[in-house]
N, C-alpha and C positions, 0 to 999 in steps of 0.2 A: 588520428585523425580526429575533425572536432566537430561532431554533429551541430544542427542549429535545433536550437532547443527554445519551444513557443511554452511559456505556462499560461494555464487559465485558475484563476482564485476561487474560489467558492464560498463566497461570506458566510453563507449559512452555517458549514461547516469546519471553516478555516483550513480545507484540504485545496492543494496544488497539485493541477493534473498538467499531464503536460502531451505535447506532439515534440517527437524526436524525428526528425530529419538524416538520413543519409543524405552526407554532403557532394557523393557523386554519383545520384541517384534521384529521381524523384518518390523515392520509398521511405516511409516513415510507420514509426510505432506510437503508441498511446500507449501514457503510463498512469493508472492510478486515476480512473474515469470515475465522474457523480453522477449519478442519477439523484433529481430532487425529489424528498417527500414532506407532505403536510400529514403531520400524524393528527392532528386533531379533525382534518377534513378525509383520511384516510384516502386522500390521492396523491398519483405518484406523477411528476410531470418530466421534462427532458431538456430544459433550458440551457445547463450546462454543457451538456453534452450535444445538443445543437450546434452551438460554438464553437466547439472542437469540429464534427462533421462541417460546419462553415466553414473553416479555416484550411481543413484537409481540400474540401473539392475548391474553396477559391487559389488555392497554390497548385494546382492540378496533381494531386499527390495522391500514390495508391498505398493503402492501409497492411500492414504485411503481421504486422504483432499488436494486441491488445494485452498490455501486461498488466497483471496483479502482483506489488511487492508481498503482499500478503493479504490475508482475510482481515477484512477493517472492521472495528468495531463502532467507527465513528459514523460511517457515510456508506450510504449503497452503493455498489456499483453500476456504471449503464453499459457493461460491456458487450451483453447481449444485444442491446440497444444497436450500438455502435456497428457491431458487426452483421447485423442485420441491414443496416445502411450502406457500410463502406467494403465488408468484406472483410477479409483479416482472421488470424488465430489467436485464442486466449490461454493464456500460458499463467501457470503461477507452481510456486514450490512442490516438491511432492509431496512434503510433512500437511498438505493439505487432508490426508489419510486419518491425522492424527485429529486435527480441529472436528472434521466431519464424526467422528466417531465421539468426539465430545458431548458435542453441542446438538449431534444427532439425539442421545440420550436425552438431554436438558430440555429440547424443543419435543420431546417425548415423539419423534417422526417414526413414522412406520417403516416396516420393510421394501417400501413403495422410496422410497429416498436410499440411493445408489452411496455406497462409503468409499468409492473407490474413486473417488477423480474423475469419472467419467465425464461429470460435465462441463469442464476442461479439455482444450485442443492436446495439452502439452502440462508436461508436469515437468519441470527443473529440478535438476539432483547437482548438489554442489561441482563448482567446475563445468557442468554444460554451457556447450558451446552454439549460438544460432548468428544467424545474420538476420540485418535490413540491408536491404539491396546488397550491396558489395561492404556494408560496413560491420565489422568482428564484432562481436557478442559476445558476453557469456554471465554463468547467474554465480552468486557467492550464495550459502547457506549462510543469513546472519542470526538465528533465532535468541530468544529472550525475553523481547516483547509478545511474540508468539512463537509457536512452533512451527510457523511454515515462513517466518520471514525469510526473503530473498533481496541482496541487493543484486540490482542489473548494472554492469558496467559496459558501457556504449560509447564506443572510441575514446574521448579523454571526458567523456560525463558519466557519473554514477545515480543511480537513482538508487536512494539507500530508506525509500518507506518512511516507518516509524522507527528506526536503528538508531536513529540521530537526529537533532532537531539544528537550526542557528547555532552558533558557540554561545550565544546569552540565553541560549531555551533550554540547551543541555541534554538531555535525552527522555526518552518515553517510559512510561509505566512499562513493569516488569511482572503483575498481580494477577493477571488475566489468567484462565486456566493453561497452562503448558507452559506459562511464561516463570521467567528466572533471574533474577538481579545478577548474577554470577555470570551465568550465559549470556544475558548482554553485553554485560562489560567484557567478553572474550569476543565476541562479534565485531561488537565496536573497535576493539583492537583489528580484527581483520580487516576491517575497513582503513583503519589509518596508517594502516600497513601498504599502501596504494600509495604511487609517488605523490609528495606534497601538492604538484600542479593540478594533481586530477580535479575534475571540478564537482563537485557533491550538491544535488539537488532534493530537496526536503519533500515530503510531502504535506506535512502541517507547519504550519507558522501562526503563534499570536500575539505577535506584534508585541513583546515584553517591554515596561514601561513604557508604553504607550507608544512606541516608534513605530513605521512603516510599517506594513508586511514586507518580509525580505525569504527568500528561498532559496538562492546560490552563496555557498558556500565555497572553500577548495580543505583539500586533507590537511596542507600545513596549518590553516587558519583556524582549524577544530582540535588538530594536536597543541595548538599553543593555548588557543582561549578558551575552548567548552569549560564551563564553568562546572562540570559536571565529571569530564574526564583528560580536559587539558593540562599541561603543566606536568606531566606526568604523577595524577592522583591515583594511588592505589585501588585495586580490585576490593582491598578490604574495605576500603573510607566509601568506594563506590557502592557496594553492597549496603551497608550502613547504612549509606544515606537515602538511597532509592527505596529502601525495605521501609523504612518510615517514613518517607513523603509517601507511599501508593497509601500506606494505611490511614492518611488523610484525605486520599482522593476520592470524589461521587464517581458514581457511575457515568459512562458518556450517553449523553442524551439520546442516542439514536443507538445503543446497544442491540436491542432485541430486534428492531426489523433488522439491523445490518448484518447481525450474524447470521438469522436465517436467508437470506438474500445471496449474502457472500459467499455461502459455502457451497451455493448453489452455482456460481459462478455470473452473479446477479440476476439470477429469473428468480421473482417472485413466487412461493410458493401457492397451489392451490387446494383447496377443499376436496371432497369427494364427487362434488358436480362441477367440478372445475371452476369455479370462481377464485380470483386471488383473494390469498386470506393468509394474515399474521397472526402468531400466536404471540400467549402475553402468560408462560409461567410465572409461577407466586412463589415466592423466596425459595428460589433456585439460583440466582446468581449472585 
């Protein structure tokens, strides 16, 4: 089954979000939405999410799922905003509990912050199935970048989050709390065990070498040409490269607001008076 996939690129965060339509009905899912934030002004807006909402309405679609491939560290999720406008269930991997526990401590969250994943409508375990209209889908646990990373396979399309980049982009970092380069290599092999013709859709692209932004490739292309894992590169070589590379990387620009919001399924935390408020931990990350 071949779903119709419409991509929405957010230039500010190099994120690609998707509307995925069941080919047999007017039902769809949203994958990895973006909420806009101006850190200097302390202002949140929804231009990117509004474009997705407008597309869904224009096509006469019913939104069934709002999928997060993982707890993003480089952009804020617009899941609750989209849900308020269109409905749908918000889903993420069950290891969100690990992420909530780790970052609940880093951000000194009180007991009012529930660390049980209850902010989400569905917590996916490895191999869990679900449907978008009449299209069968399943979730694969692909940790390494973060503990909660999942690859979602919808028909002949797989949404890999940050587990893989385009072949000339390689792979994502594995040095966040709970990340692990060896685990990431094993997860990539799970993705590459899918059929060669399976379409793969990236969550990010940075246009290596100045090329145009791209977001779709195939399992076969990644197996042959991915600069970090393709052509039979060994786990040992990957771990050595990834570990050395990650040690040189700066933290993502939006990591502090992103983690606080995304571990809450896209809700902005509030202070005791009900005002939306983000924290700035010092010397913690």
